[in-house]
C-alpha positions, 0 to 999 in steps of 0.5 A: 500500499502507498505511504501517502496519507489517504483522504477517506472522506472520497472512500465509496463503500466498495472501497471501505470494504475492501480496505476493512478485508485487507486490514482483517476486519469484516466488511459490515463496518463499513456502513458504520464508519461511513454514517460517522463520516457523512451523517454525523461529520465526524473528522476524528476516528477516535470519536467513532465509539462503535469501532474498535480501538485497534481498527481506529488507530489503524485507520488514523494511522493511514490517513484522515478525514478532510474537507476543503478549507473554506476560504470565504462564504458569501450570501446574495441578497437573494439568498444564494450562498458562494463558498471559496474553497481551497483544493489540494493543489493550492488554488481554490474553487467555488461552490454555489447553493441556490435555494429555492421554494420547493428545493435547494440546488448545490452546484459543485466543481469537479476541476480547478479551471477548465481546459475546455475554453468555452467562450462564454465561460469565466472559467474557462478563461482562466485555464486549467489547474488540476482535477479535484480529488472524489474527497474534494468533490464529495467535501462540498457537499458535505461542507454545505450541508453542515453550514446549512444545518447549523444556520436553518435547524429546521431544514428550511433550507437543505441540499435536495439536488446537486449539479456538477456544473461549477468549475471544470469538465466532470466527465475529464475528470471521470473516476473521481466525479463517479466516486463522488456522485456515488457517495451523493446517491448512497443513503449511507452518505448522502442520499439524494435521488438519482434523479436529483443528481446531475452530471453535466458535460460540454460533450465528451463523447467516449465518456458519456458511453462510459457512463452507460453501466457505471451510474445512472445519474442525471445527464445534462448536455451544455449545447448552446448552439443549433448547428455545428458551425456555430457551436465549435465558435462557442464550445471548442470540443465540438470540432472533435466531438460534433452534436450528431455524435453527442446526441447519439451518445445521449440517446445510447446513455438516456436509453439505460435510465428508464422510467421515462427519464430524459436528457437536459439541453442547457442552451445559453442565450447570447444576444446577437449570437444564438438567440435569433428566431432562425436559431430557435427553428433550427434547435427544435428541427435538430432535437426534433425525437430526441428525448429531452427537456430544454433549460434556457440560460440568459447569459450572465455577463463577466468582465472581459467576457464580449458578449451581452445578455438577451432581452427578455422579449427575445428570451420569451420568444425563444422559449414559446418557439420551442414550446409549439413545437412540443419541447419542455423548456424552462427558463433558469432564473438568475440567481446570485449575481451580486456576488458572481454566483451565477451560472458561467460566472465562477472563477475561483483563484486558479494558477493556470498550468496551461499558461493560457489566456492570461489576459482574460485570467487576471480580469476574471480573478480579479472579479471573483471575490 
């Protein structure tokens, strides 16, 4: 076994069972340990009173239970909360809790920065530093749960939904994301419904196929354009995996979910770019017969983006055209804009190991907190 200290916060049930067997212990100890970590938020093995002293000492010698360090927490006028947390790399990522009347959605990050450089996303302007570990991803859920339970003992505000739509491309950090998602949905950890845990991707097609048989979490696709020419300008990965290949991969994955579950299509509307009537018409034709729901996202400005938010009239007209075509369409309400917590605005503090887009990096990081 490696001499490096482990972070047990990201261990799944199967990992715990394998480790316990290796240590000569019974695997039924795994649920006990997981409940201590994720239900009672214990950080010290010494506090696990129903675990033998010998096992507690062995585990403490091997590793720790470590959340990412919280650097700042900000609360928007609309109740949205944003945390800036320190990753092991030394850089920082952001996570956001969005309260609504009937649910509370936590948007978590999966990487420090992002290598995909979508033109309308402030995260991509910083470049890429590193993947987050499973512990660092699930640690964001643990941090938010603890903070909300302390602030709202009556549970009037709680994490009911998790979306991997924060910083980074989740499917480029596949193994760590899947481990964290497993913990999100496991009753021994956070017990969130598979319908309410969503992996969002810009279109890493081979990884979408890899999801089949690996997880049954919900899937969202960052589409943002109705044709390859425009999408390749906005979402560069489209040059490698064009729309037809992406939608086919989504069909294959969605077919394994059953229960009439569909893929969510995310479409950021930008003034004069992709929100014209012809774009709505083209999108309706593109998605005809494709089982999905559509989430329209009015662009949230950030310094140096070069894009503008469309008018409400344009947004409503775009939505109406898709509804007439038979699609279920929602418009995402902008939340937390006063603390730069809205969709596309997350920037954190990234030491860009790709050394690209330096001018945008300086602008974005300067506006982060």
